[in-house]
KOLVEXMAR-736620 format. One line per field, with one value per atom (N, C-alpha, C, CB): atom name; residue in one letter; x, y, z; chain; residue number from 1. Coordinates in steps of 0.05 Angstrom, whole numbers, m for minus. Each point is the difference from the previous one (the first is absolute). Glycine has a CB too. Layout:
atom = c(CA, ...)
type = c(a, ...)
X = c(X, ...)
Y = c(Y, ...)
Z = c(Z, ...)
mol = c(A, ...)
seq = c(NUM, ...)
This chain:
atom = c(N, CA, C, CB, N, CA, C, CB, N, CA, C, CB, N, CA, C, CB, N, CA, C, CB, N, CA, C, CB, N, CA, C, CB, N, CA, C, CB, N, CA, C, CB, N, CA, C, CB, N, CA, C, CB, N, CA, C, CB, N, CA, C, CB, N, CA, C, CB, N, CA, C, CB, N, CA, C, CB, N, CA, C, CB, N, CA, C, CB, N, CA, C, CB, N, CA, C, CB, N, CA, C, CB, N, CA, C, CB, N, CA, C, CB, N, CA, C, CB, N, CA, C, CB, N, CA, C, CB, N, CA, C, CB, N, CA, C, CB, N, CA, C, CB, N, CA, C, CB, N, CA, C, CB, N, CA, C, CB, N, CA, C, CB, N, CA, C, CB, N, CA, C, CB, N, CA, C, CB, N, CA, C, CB, N, CA, C, CB, N, CA, C, CB, N, CA, C, CB, N, CA, C, CB, N, CA, C, CB, N, CA, C, CB, N, CA, C, CB, N, CA, C, CB, N, CA, C, CB, N, CA, C, CB, N, CA, C, CB, N, CA, C, CB, N, CA, C, CB, N, CA, C, CB, N, CA, C, CB, N, CA, C, CB, N, CA, C, CB, N, CA, C, CB, N, CA, C, CB, N, CA, C, CB, N, CA, C, CB, N, CA, C, CB, N, CA, C, CB, N, CA, C, CB, N, CA, C, CB, N, CA, C, CB, N, CA, C, CB, N, CA, C, CB, N, CA, C, CB, N, CA, C, CB, N, CA, C, CB, N, CA, C, CB, N, CA, C, CB, N, CA, C, CB, N, CA, C, CB, N, CA, C, CB, N, CA, C, CB, N, CA, C, CB, N, CA, C, CB, N, CA, C, CB, N, CA, C, CB, N, CA, C, CB, N, CA, C, CB, N, CA, C, CB, N, CA, C, CB, N, CA, C, CB, N, CA, C, CB, N, CA, C, CB, N, CA, C, CB, N, CA, C, CB, N, CA, C, CB, N, CA, C, CB, N, CA, C, CB, N, CA, C, CB, N, CA, C, CB, N, CA, C, CB, N, CA, C, CB, N, CA, C, CB, N, CA, C, CB, N, CA, C, CB, N, CA, C, CB, N, CA, C, CB, N, CA, C, CB, N, CA, C, CB, N, CA, C, CB, N, CA, C, CB, N, CA, C, CB, N, CA, C, CB, N, CA, C, CB, N, CA, C, CB, N, CA, C, CB, N, CA, C, CB, N, CA, C, CB, N, CA, C, CB, N, CA, C, CB, N, CA, C, CB, N, CA, C, CB, N, CA, C, CB, N, CA, C, CB, N, CA, C, CB, N, CA, C, CB, N, CA, C, CB, N, CA, C, CB, N, CA, C, CB, N, CA, C, CB, N, CA, C, CB, N, CA, C, CB, N, CA, C, CB, N, CA, C, CB, N, CA, C, CB, N, CA, C, CB, N, CA, C, CB, N, CA, C, CB, N, CA, C, CB, N, CA, C, CB, N, CA, C, CB, N, CA, C, CB, N, CA, C, CB, N, CA, C, CB, N, CA, C, CB, N, CA, C, CB, N, CA, C, CB, N, CA, C, CB, N, CA, C, CB, N, CA, C, CB, N, CA, C, CB, N, CA, C, CB)
type = c(m, m, m, m, t, t, t, t, l, l, l, l, e, e, e, e, n, n, n, n, l, l, l, l, l, l, l, l, k, k, k, k, i, i, i, i, g, g, g, g, q, q, q, q, l, l, l, l, k, k, k, k, s, s, s, s, h, h, h, h, v, v, v, v, t, t, t, t, d, d, d, d, r, r, r, r, s, s, s, s, e, e, e, e, v, v, v, v, q, q, q, q, p, p, p, p, l, l, l, l, l, l, l, l, e, e, e, e, a, a, a, a, a, a, a, a, r, r, r, r, r, r, r, r, n, n, n, n, l, l, l, l, a, a, a, a, d, d, d, d, a, a, a, a, d, d, d, d, v, v, v, v, a, a, a, a, a, a, a, a, i, i, i, i, s, s, s, s, l, l, l, l, e, e, e, e, t, t, t, t, r, r, r, r, f, f, f, f, d, d, d, d, a, a, a, a, a, a, a, a, y, y, y, y, k, k, k, k, a, a, a, a, i, i, i, i, m, m, m, m, q, q, q, q, l, l, l, l, a, a, a, a, l, l, l, l, v, v, v, v, a, a, a, a, l, l, l, l, l, l, l, l, a, a, a, a, h, h, h, h, g, g, g, g, y, y, y, y, r, r, r, r, a, a, a, a, d, d, d, d, s, s, s, s, r, r, r, r, g, g, g, g, h, h, h, h, h, h, h, h, q, q, q, q, i, i, i, i, m, m, m, m, l, l, l, l, q, q, q, q, s, s, s, s, l, l, l, l, p, p, p, p, l, l, l, l, t, t, t, t, i, i, i, i, g, g, g, g, l, l, l, l, s, s, s, s, k, k, k, k, d, d, d, d, r, r, r, r, m, m, m, m, i, i, i, i, v, v, v, v, l, l, l, l, d, d, d, d, a, a, a, a, m, m, m, m, r, r, r, r, r, r, r, r, k, k, k, k, r, r, r, r, n, n, n, n, a, a, a, a, a, a, a, a, d, d, d, d, y, y, y, y, l, l, l, l, g, g, g, g, s, s, s, s, y, y, y, y, v, v, v, v, d, d, d, d, q, q, q, q, g, g, g, g, s, s, s, s, v, v, v, v, e, e, e, e, v, v, v, v, c, c, c, c, m, m, m, m, v, v, v, v, q, q, q, q, a, a, a, a, t, t, t, t, e, e, e, e, l, l, l, l, l, l, l, l, m, m, m, m, d, d, d, d, v, v, v, v, e, e, e, e, r, r, r, r, w, w, w, w, l, l, l, l, r, r, r, r, e, e, e, e, n, n, n, n, r, r, r, r, p, p, p, p, e, e, e, e, l, l, l, l, l, l, l, l)
X = c(385, m19, m14, m6, 1, m15, m25, 43, m61, m23, 8, m28, 48, 10, 10, 12, 2, 10, m23, 42, m63, m23, m14, m6, 7, m11, 17, m18, 44, 18, m3, 31, m36, m2, m29, 39, m57, m27, m20, 21, m13, m19, m18, 33, m25, m17, m4, 16, m38, m5, m3, m23, 31, m5, m30, 45, m53, m29, m3, m12, m5, m6, m26, 25, m26, m24, m9, 13, m37, m10, m20, 6, m17, m18, m24, 14, m24, m24, 5, m15, 40, 7, 7, 16, m3, 9, m22, 44, m62, m21, m19, 3, m12, m17, 14, m25, 51, 15, 2, 26, m21, 1, m28, 37, m58, m27, m6, m15, 23, m5, 16, m7, 31, 16, m15, 43, m54, m15, m24, 16, m31, m23, 8, m23, 44, 9, 8, 16, m3, 6, m25, 43, m63, m25, m13, m7, 8, m11, 15, m14, 40, 16, m7, 37, m49, m7, m28, 29, m43, m27, 2, m19, 13, 3, m19, 16, m38, m20, 9, m35, 56, 9, 23, m16, 23, 20, 28, m27, 44, 27, 15, 1, m6, 13, m7, 0, m26, m9, 10, m41, 42, 11, 29, m34, 49, 29, 3, 10, m25, 2, m5, m14, m6, m6, 23, m49, 61, 23, 24, m17, 21, 23, m5, 8, m32, m7, 6, m35, 29, 7, 30, m41, 57, 29, 9, 4, m15, 7, m8, m5, m18, m9, 19, m48, 57, 18, 27, m26, 36, 26, m1, 9, m32, m3, 0, m27, 13, 1, 29, m46, 61, 28, 16, m3, m1, 14, m10, 6, m32, m11, 11, m42, 44, 10, 29, m30, 44, 28, 1, 16, m39, 0, 3, 18, m26, 3, m26, 50, m51, m19, 16, m41, 32, 13, m9, 3, 16, m7, m18, 43, m57, m19, 14, m32, 56, 14, 10, 14, m25, 9, m6, 35, m56, m5, m5, m18, 6, m4, 27, m44, 61, 27, 15, 0, 0, 15, m11, 9, m36, m11, 8, m39, 38, 8, 30, m37, 53, 29, 9, 5, m22, 8, m7, m7, m8, m8, 24, m41, 63, 23, 11, 11, m14, 9, m20, 26, m51, m20, m7, m19, 14, m8, 19, m47, 70, 19, m8, 14, m32, m8, 24, m47, 48, 22, m1, 1, 23, 1, m14, 44, m43, m13, m31, 36, m47, m29, m6, m4, 21, m4, m1, 22, m5, 1, m26, 50, m61, m26, m22, 14, m14, m19, 3, m1, 26, 4, m10, 40, m38, m11, m31, 38, m50, m29, m6, m4, 21, m3, 1, 20, m1, 3, m24, 50, m60, m24, m24, 19, m22, m22, 2, m2, 26, 3, m8, 37, m28, m7, m30, 45, m58, m29, m14, 4, 4, m14, 6, 3, 21, 8, 2, 24, m23, 2, m23, 49, m65, m23, 9, m23, 46, 10, m18, 47, m48, m17, 14, m17, 1, 9, m10, 0, 19, m8, m5, 27, m39, m7, 25, m39, 61, 24, 11, 11, m13, 9, m17, 17, m43, m18, 7, m37, 42, 6, 27, m25, 45, 25, m3, 24, m39, m3, m15, m1, m19, m15, 17, m41, 58, 18, 20, m5, 16, 19, m13, 25, m49, m13, m7, m19, 11, m6, 25, m38, 60, 25, 10, 11, m14, 9, m17, 15, m41, m17, 11, m40, 46, 11, 27, m24, 41, 26, m2, 19, m36, m3, m12, m6, m15, m12, 20, m44, 61, 20, 20, m5, 15, 19, m12, 21, m46, m13, m2, m25, 17, m2, 27, m37, 58, 27, 13, 5, m12, 14, m16, 29, m55, m17, m28, 26, m27, m26, m21, 24, m16, m19, m16, 30, m21, m15, m21, 40, m40, m21, m24, 36)
Y = c(m10, m2, 27, m50, 58, 25, m7, 27, m8, m5, m4, 29, m15, m4, m28, 49, m60, m27, m20, 13, m8, m18, 2, 6, 17, 3, m16, 46, m44, m14, m30, 38, m49, m29, m10, 1, 17, m8, m2, m23, 32, m2, 25, m29, 50, 24, 7, 17, m3, 11, 30, m43, 57, 29, 6, 8, 13, 7, 29, m46, 60, 28, 1, 15, 0, 2, 28, m41, 45, 27, m2, 14, 8, 2, m19, 47, m50, m16, m30, 33, m42, m27, m3, m7, 27, m2, 5, 16, 3, 6, m24, 47, m61, m23, m21, 8, m12, m19, 8, m13, 39, 10, m2, 32, m26, m3, m29, 41, m59, m29, m9, m7, 16, m7, 9, 3, 21, 10, m17, 47, m55, m17, m27, 23, m34, m26, 1, m11, 33, 4, 1, 24, m10, 2, m28, 48, m63, m27, m18, 5, m1, m17, 6, 0, 22, 8, m10, 40, m54, m10, m26, 23, m22, m24, m22, 30, m24, m21, m19, 33, m27, m19, m16, 32, m53, m19, 13, m37, 26, 10, m3, m13, m9, m3, 22, m49, 56, 21, 27, m27, 32, 25, 3, 0, m22, 0, 5, m32, 18, 3, 28, m48, 61, 28, 19, m9, 5, 17, m5, m1, m25, m6, 11, m42, 41, 12, 30, m35, 48, 29, 4, 8, m25, 2, m3, m19, 0, m4, 24, m50, 61, 23, 24, m16, 19, 22, m4, 8, m33, m6, 5, m34, 28, 5, 30, m42, 58, 29, 10, 3, m13, 9, m6, m7, m17, m7, 17, m47, 50, 16, 29, m28, 39, 27, 3, 6, m28, 0, m8, m10, 4, m7, m29, 44, m62, m28, m15, 5, m30, m20, m26, 22, m39, m26, m19, 7, m23, m22, m20, 7, m23, m18, m22, 9, m16, m22, 11, m22, 12, 9, 29, m35, 46, 28, 10, m2, m14, 9, 4, m25, 6, 2, 23, m50, 54, 22, 27, m29, 32, 25, 6, m7, m13, 5, 6, m30, 15, 4, 26, m50, 62, 25, 24, m21, 17, 23, 16, m26, 13, 17, 17, m35, 26, 16, 21, m40, 35, 19, 22, m37, 29, 20, 2, m8, m7, 1, m15, 43, m63, m16, m15, m5, 3, m14, m30, 34, m46, m28, m17, 8, 1, m14, m1, 14, 9, 0, m17, 46, m45, m16, m30, 36, m44, m28, m8, 4, 14, m5, m3, 26, m8, m2, m26, 50, m58, m26, m23, 20, m18, m21, m1, 6, 17, 1, m14, 43, m39, m13, m31, 40, m49, m29, m11, 4, 11, m8, m1, 21, m2, 0, m24, 51, m57, m23, m26, 24, m27, m24, m2, 3, 20, m1, m6, 33, m20, m4, m27, 49, m59, m23, m26, 31, m28, m23, m2, 2, 18, 0, 5, m31, 43, 6, 20, m10, 6, 18, 27, m40, 61, 27, 8, 12, m4, 7, 30, m38, 46, 28, 17, m15, 6, 16, 6, m20, 1, 5, 20, m47, 46, 20, 28, m35, 37, 26, 11, m13, m5, 9, 9, m32, 17, 7, 26, m49, 54, 25, 24, m26, 22, 22, 6, m14, m7, 3, 14, m41, 33, 12, 30, m45, 51, 27, 18, m16, 6, 15, 3, m18, m3, 2, 21, m48, 49, 20, 28, m31, 36, 26, 6, m4, m17, 3, 6, m31, 17, 4, 27, m49, 57, 26, 22, m18, 15, 20, 2, m9, m14, 0, 14, m43, 36, 13, 30, m42, 51, 29, 14, m8, m5, 12, m2, m10, m11, m7, 0, m26, 19, m1, 11, m40, 65, 11, 0, 27, m27, 0, m25, 30, m51, m26, m1, m22, 42, 1, 16, m6)
Z = c(m92, m22, m3, 7, m31, m6, m16, 1, m4, m16, m29, 31, m40, m28, m4, m2, 22, m2, m1, 25, m9, m1, m27, 49, m62, m27, m20, 12, m9, m19, 2, 4, 20, 2, m3, 31, m38, m7, 23, m37, 60, 23, 2, 24, m38, m2, m29, 44, m50, m26, 2, m15, m5, 0, m2, m22, 35, 0, 6, 15, m30, 4, 15, m42, 64, 16, 3, 25, m15, 6, 23, m48, 55, 23, m3, 6, m31, m4, 5, m34, 34, 7, 30, m47, 58, 28, 19, m15, 10, 20, 5, m16, m4, 6, 17, m43, 39, 16, 29, m41, 45, 28, 13, m13, m2, 12, 6, m26, 8, 4, 25, m49, 53, 24, 25, m27, 26, 24, 5, m9, m12, 3, 11, m38, 28, 10, 30, m46, 53, 29, 17, m13, 3, 14, 3, m16, m6, 1, 19, m47, 49, 18, 29, m33, 38, 28, 8, m6, m11, 6, 15, m41, 67, 17, m7, 36, m50, m5, m22, 13, m27, m21, 10, m36, 21, 9, 1, m19, 36, 2, m26, 48, m63, m26, m19, 8, m9, m18, 8, m9, 35, 10, m7, 38, m33, m7, m30, 38, m54, m29, m9, m5, 17, m7, 7, 7, 17, 8, m18, 47, m54, m17, m28, 26, m36, m26, 0, m7, 29, 2, m3, 29, m16, m2, m29, 47, m61, m28, m17, 6, m1, m16, 5, 2, 23, 6, m11, 41, m41, m12, m30, 36, m48, m29, m5, m5, 21, m3, 1, 20, m1, 2, m25, 50, m61, m25, m23, 16, m19, m21, 0, 2, 22, 3, m10, 39, m41, m10, m29, 46, m58, m28, m6, m8, 27, m4, 9, 7, m17, 9, 4, m24, 42, 4, m22, 50, m59, m19, 16, m28, 14, 13, 16, m36, 30, 15, 27, m44, 65, 27, 6, m3, m8, 2, 29, m46, 62, 28, 14, 2, m5, 13, m11, 7, m33, m13, 10, m41, 42, 9, 29, m32, 49, 28, 2, 15, m29, 3, m14, 1, m18, m12, 18, m45, 66, 17, 11, 12, m4, 9, m23, 34, m58, m23, m9, m15, 19, m10, 20, m27, 52, 20, 24, m13, 11, 22, 24, m17, 14, 23, 12, m20, 46, 12, m7, 38, m39, m7, 22, m24, 49, 22, m5, 32, m40, m6, m25, 21, m41, m23, 7, m29, 47, 9, 14, 6, 9, 13, m21, 41, m61, m22, m15, m4, 0, m14, 16, m23, 50, 17, m4, 34, m38, m5, m26, 26, m46, m26, 3, m23, 38, 4, 16, 0, 19, 16, m19, 42, m59, m19, m19, 2, m12, m18, 15, m25, 50, 15, 4, 23, m17, 3, m26, 37, m59, m25, m13, m6, 8, m16, 17, m30, 57, 17, 20, m5, 5, 19, 29, m31, 35, 27, 14, m15, 41, 17, 3, 25, m24, 5, 27, m50, 68, 27, 2, 18, 4, 6, 0, 27, m16, 1, m28, 44, m62, m27, m14, m2, 7, m12, 10, m3, 29, 12, m11, 41, m43, m11, m29, 31, m47, m28, m3, m11, 28, m1, 8, 11, 9, 9, m23, 49, m60, m22, m24, 16, m23, m23, 6, m12, 36, 7, m1, 30, m19, m1, m28, 46, m63, m27, m16, 2, 4, m13, 7, 3, 22, 8, m14, 45, m46, m12, m30, 34, m48, m29, m5, m8, 23, m4, 6, 11, 9, 7, m23, 49, m59, m22, m25, 19, m25, m23, 4, m9, 32, 5, m4, 33, m24, m2, m27, 48, m63, m25, m25, 29, m27, m24, 7, m17, 26, 9, m22, 33, m58, m22, m2, m25, 39, 0, 21, m17, 36, 21, m8, 34)
mol = c(A, A, A, A, A, A, A, A, A, A, A, A, A, A, A, A, A, A, A, A, A, A, A, A, A, A, A, A, A, A, A, A, A, A, A, A, A, A, A, A, A, A, A, A, A, A, A, A, A, A, A, A, A, A, A, A, A, A, A, A, A, A, A, A, A, A, A, A, A, A, A, A, A, A, A, A, A, A, A, A, A, A, A, A, A, A, A, A, A, A, A, A, A, A, A, A, A, A, A, A, A, A, A, A, A, A, A, A, A, A, A, A, A, A, A, A, A, A, A, A, A, A, A, A, A, A, A, A, A, A, A, A, A, A, A, A, A, A, A, A, A, A, A, A, A, A, A, A, A, A, A, A, A, A, A, A, A, A, A, A, A, A, A, A, A, A, A, A, A, A, A, A, A, A, A, A, A, A, A, A, A, A, A, A, A, A, A, A, A, A, A, A, A, A, A, A, A, A, A, A, A, A, A, A, A, A, A, A, A, A, A, A, A, A, A, A, A, A, A, A, A, A, A, A, A, A, A, A, A, A, A, A, A, A, A, A, A, A, A, A, A, A, A, A, A, A, A, A, A, A, A, A, A, A, A, A, A, A, A, A, A, A, A, A, A, A, A, A, A, A, A, A, A, A, A, A, A, A, A, A, A, A, A, A, A, A, A, A, A, A, A, A, A, A, A, A, A, A, A, A, A, A, A, A, A, A, A, A, A, A, A, A, A, A, A, A, A, A, A, A, A, A, A, A, A, A, A, A, A, A, A, A, A, A, A, A, A, A, A, A, A, A, A, A, A, A, A, A, A, A, A, A, A, A, A, A, A, A, A, A, A, A, A, A, A, A, A, A, A, A, A, A, A, A, A, A, A, A, A, A, A, A, A, A, A, A, A, A, A, A, A, A, A, A, A, A, A, A, A, A, A, A, A, A, A, A, A, A, A, A, A, A, A, A, A, A, A, A, A, A, A, A, A, A, A, A, A, A, A, A, A, A, A, A, A, A, A, A, A, A, A, A, A, A, A, A, A, A, A, A, A, A, A, A, A, A, A, A, A, A, A, A, A, A, A, A, A, A, A, A, A, A, A, A, A, A, A, A, A, A, A, A, A, A, A, A, A, A, A, A, A, A, A, A, A, A, A, A, A, A, A, A, A, A, A, A, A, A, A, A, A, A, A, A, A, A, A, A, A, A, A, A, A, A, A, A, A, A, A, A, A, A, A, A, A, A, A, A, A, A, A, A, A, A, A, A, A, A, A, A, A, A, A, A, A, A, A, A, A, A, A, A, A, A, A, A, A, A, A, A, A, A, A, A, A, A)
seq = c(1, 1, 1, 1, 2, 2, 2, 2, 3, 3, 3, 3, 4, 4, 4, 4, 5, 5, 5, 5, 6, 6, 6, 6, 7, 7, 7, 7, 8, 8, 8, 8, 9, 9, 9, 9, 10, 10, 10, 10, 11, 11, 11, 11, 12, 12, 12, 12, 13, 13, 13, 13, 14, 14, 14, 14, 15, 15, 15, 15, 16, 16, 16, 16, 17, 17, 17, 17, 18, 18, 18, 18, 19, 19, 19, 19, 20, 20, 20, 20, 21, 21, 21, 21, 22, 22, 22, 22, 23, 23, 23, 23, 24, 24, 24, 24, 25, 25, 25, 25, 26, 26, 26, 26, 27, 27, 27, 27, 28, 28, 28, 28, 29, 29, 29, 29, 30, 30, 30, 30, 31, 31, 31, 31, 32, 32, 32, 32, 33, 33, 33, 33, 34, 34, 34, 34, 35, 35, 35, 35, 36, 36, 36, 36, 37, 37, 37, 37, 38, 38, 38, 38, 39, 39, 39, 39, 40, 40, 40, 40, 41, 41, 41, 41, 42, 42, 42, 42, 43, 43, 43, 43, 44, 44, 44, 44, 45, 45, 45, 45, 46, 46, 46, 46, 47, 47, 47, 47, 48, 48, 48, 48, 49, 49, 49, 49, 50, 50, 50, 50, 51, 51, 51, 51, 52, 52, 52, 52, 53, 53, 53, 53, 54, 54, 54, 54, 55, 55, 55, 55, 56, 56, 56, 56, 57, 57, 57, 57, 58, 58, 58, 58, 59, 59, 59, 59, 60, 60, 60, 60, 61, 61, 61, 61, 62, 62, 62, 62, 63, 63, 63, 63, 64, 64, 64, 64, 65, 65, 65, 65, 66, 66, 66, 66, 67, 67, 67, 67, 68, 68, 68, 68, 69, 69, 69, 69, 70, 70, 70, 70, 71, 71, 71, 71, 72, 72, 72, 72, 73, 73, 73, 73, 74, 74, 74, 74, 75, 75, 75, 75, 76, 76, 76, 76, 77, 77, 77, 77, 78, 78, 78, 78, 79, 79, 79, 79, 80, 80, 80, 80, 81, 81, 81, 81, 82, 82, 82, 82, 83, 83, 83, 83, 84, 84, 84, 84, 85, 85, 85, 85, 86, 86, 86, 86, 87, 87, 87, 87, 88, 88, 88, 88, 89, 89, 89, 89, 90, 90, 90, 90, 91, 91, 91, 91, 92, 92, 92, 92, 93, 93, 93, 93, 94, 94, 94, 94, 95, 95, 95, 95, 96, 96, 96, 96, 97, 97, 97, 97, 98, 98, 98, 98, 99, 99, 99, 99, 100, 100, 100, 100, 101, 101, 101, 101, 102, 102, 102, 102, 103, 103, 103, 103, 104, 104, 104, 104, 105, 105, 105, 105, 106, 106, 106, 106, 107, 107, 107, 107, 108, 108, 108, 108, 109, 109, 109, 109, 110, 110, 110, 110, 111, 111, 111, 111, 112, 112, 112, 112, 113, 113, 113, 113, 114, 114, 114, 114, 115, 115, 115, 115, 116, 116, 116, 116, 117, 117, 117, 117, 118, 118, 118, 118, 119, 119, 119, 119, 120, 120, 120, 120, 121, 121, 121, 121, 122, 122, 122, 122, 123, 123, 123, 123, 124, 124, 124, 124, 125, 125, 125, 125, 126, 126, 126, 126, 127, 127, 127, 127, 128, 128, 128, 128, 129, 129, 129, 129, 130, 130, 130, 130, 131, 131, 131, 131, 132, 132, 132, 132, 133, 133, 133, 133, 134, 134, 134, 134, 135, 135, 135, 135, 136, 136, 136, 136, 137, 137, 137, 137, 138, 138, 138, 138, 139, 139, 139, 139, 140, 140, 140, 140, 141, 141, 141, 141, 142, 142, 142, 142, 143, 143, 143, 143, 144, 144, 144, 144)
C-alpha cells in the first residue's frame, strides 16, 4: 500500500501544509509528553497524554507528505502510514497500534491502564518525536 493508494480509496485527503501548521503540533506533542510524565495525575490521563502526542506526531508526518487522514478510522490510518511517511519499522508501528487499542479500551470500555503501559507509551512517544523531527530535518527542513 502507498500513500497514493490510500488517497484513491478515500482514507487520506490531499492537504497543503506549512511551518505555521506543523510547529504548533510539534509543540503540543512536547507538552503532552511533559504532562504524561506528571506522577500526580492518574495513569489513564498520563497514558492518554502520551498517546495524544503519538497521534499529533503521526499527523505531522502525514502533513509533511501532503495528506490528512479521513475521519473514518483516522487513528489507525495515521499509525499505519508511519512506515510510509517516516520509514518507521513495522515492528514499532505494531507497538503503536497496540497503544491505540489500549487507548480505545480505556476510553470506550473503561479498562484499567497500568504503569507499564504508561511507560511504554511514553517511551514510544518520545522516540517518535525524535524520529519525526529527524525526518523533517532531513526531508522538509522548511517545516521546522
